[in-house]
C-alpha positions in Angstrom: -6.6 24.3 17.1 -5.6 21.6 19.6 -6.8 18.1 19.3 -9.3 17.3 22.1 -8.1 14.3 24.2 -10.7 12.2 26.0 -10.4 12.3 29.8 -12.4 9.1 30.1 -13.4 6.1 27.9 -15.8 3.5 29.1 -17.3 0.4 27.4 -20.9 -0.4 28.1 -21.3 -4.0 27.2 -25.0 -4.4 27.6 -25.9 -1.4 25.4 -22.9 -2.0 23.2 -21.7 1.6 23.4 -18.5 3.4 24.1 -18.7 6.4 26.3 -16.2 9.2 25.7 -15.7 12.3 27.8 -14.1 15.3 26.1 -13.7 18.4 28.2 -16.6 17.4 30.5 -18.9 16.5 27.6 -20.2 13.0 27.6 -20.8 11.2 24.3 -21.8 7.7 23.4 -21.0 5.9 20.2 -22.4 2.5 19.3 -20.0 -0.3 18.7 -21.7 -0.8 15.4 -21.0 2.8 14.4 -17.4 2.5 15.4 -17.0 -0.7 13.4 -18.7 0.5 10.2 -16.9 3.8 10.2 -13.5 2.4 11.1 -10.7 4.6 9.9 -8.9 1.5 8.6 -7.9 1.1 4.9 -10.0 -2.1 4.9 -13.1 0.0 5.5 -12.1 3.4 4.0 -10.7 1.8 0.8 -8.4 3.7 -1.4 -10.5 6.8 -2.0 -13.7 4.7 -2.1 -15.1 3.6 1.2 -16.3 -0.1 1.4 -19.8 -0.4 2.8 -19.8 -2.5 5.9 -22.9 -4.6 6.4 -24.3 -7.0 9.0 -22.5 -5.4 11.9 -25.5 -4.6 14.1 -24.5 -6.9 17.0 -20.7 -6.5 16.8 -19.0 -6.1 20.1 -15.6 -4.8 21.3 -13.1 -7.4 22.6 -10.3 -5.1 23.4 -9.1 -1.5 23.6 -5.4 -0.8 23.3 -3.9 2.7 23.7 -1.6 3.8 20.9 0.8 6.4 22.2 -0.9 9.6 23.4 -3.0 10.1 20.3 -5.2 7.1 19.5 -6.8 3.8 20.5 -6.8 0.5 18.7 -10.1 -1.4 18.8 -10.4 -5.1 18.4 -13.9 -6.2 17.4 -15.4 -9.7 17.8 -15.6 -10.1 14.1 -11.8 -10.0 13.9 -11.5 -6.4 12.7 -8.6 -4.7 14.4 -6.7 -2.7 11.9 -8.2 0.8 12.5 -6.4 3.3 14.7 -9.0 5.7 16.2 -7.2 9.0 16.8 -8.6 11.3 19.4 -9.5 13.8 16.6 -11.4 11.1 14.7 -13.3 9.9 17.7 -14.2 13.5 18.5 -15.4 14.1 15.0 -17.6 10.9 15.2 -19.1 12.3 18.5 -19.8 15.8 17.0 -21.2 14.5 13.7 -22.8 11.4 15.0 -26.4 12.0 13.7 -25.3 13.0 10.2 -22.7 10.3 9.8 -25.2 7.6 11.0 -27.9 8.8 8.7 -25.5 8.8 5.8 -24.6 5.2 6.6 -28.3 4.1 6.9 -28.9 5.8 3.5 -26.0 4.0 1.9 -27.3 0.6 3.2 -30.8 1.3 1.9 -29.5 2.4 -1.5 -27.4 -0.8 -1.7 -30.3 -3.0 -0.6 -28.2 -4.2 2.4 -29.0 -4.7 6.1 -27.5 -4.0 9.5 -28.3 -7.5 10.7 -25.8 -10.3 9.9 -27.0 -12.7 7.1 -27.3 -16.4 7.6 -24.3 -18.4 6.7 -25.3 -21.5 4.7 -28.8 -22.7 4.1 -30.2 -25.8 5.8 -32.9 -27.6 4.1 -35.0 -30.4 5.7 -35.9 -33.3 3.5 
């Protein structure tokens, strides 16, 4: 089976979504989904994925092609170590609903949130 190659990739900054076209089929993946399901070792761990939290408003700063097989995404939270192969992006597109629901279930089970937490606590005297 040949790996599908996207014929088009567009970033939609207002909706924070990446649009991918594979063989005429248009798909959209949220920046948040791309970030929390990054194929990097930092996220995937060594056999045990590390739950990513507080990434609801993450944005993409840069896309960089890697040969003819992948793209490197730099996010505004500094994460840039994942190489998103065409086959991995295609899998995310095809399994989007199930993968997203699994992520939401993991968050709920861990008592975590998609929204970033507050850094530091300010107290008025």
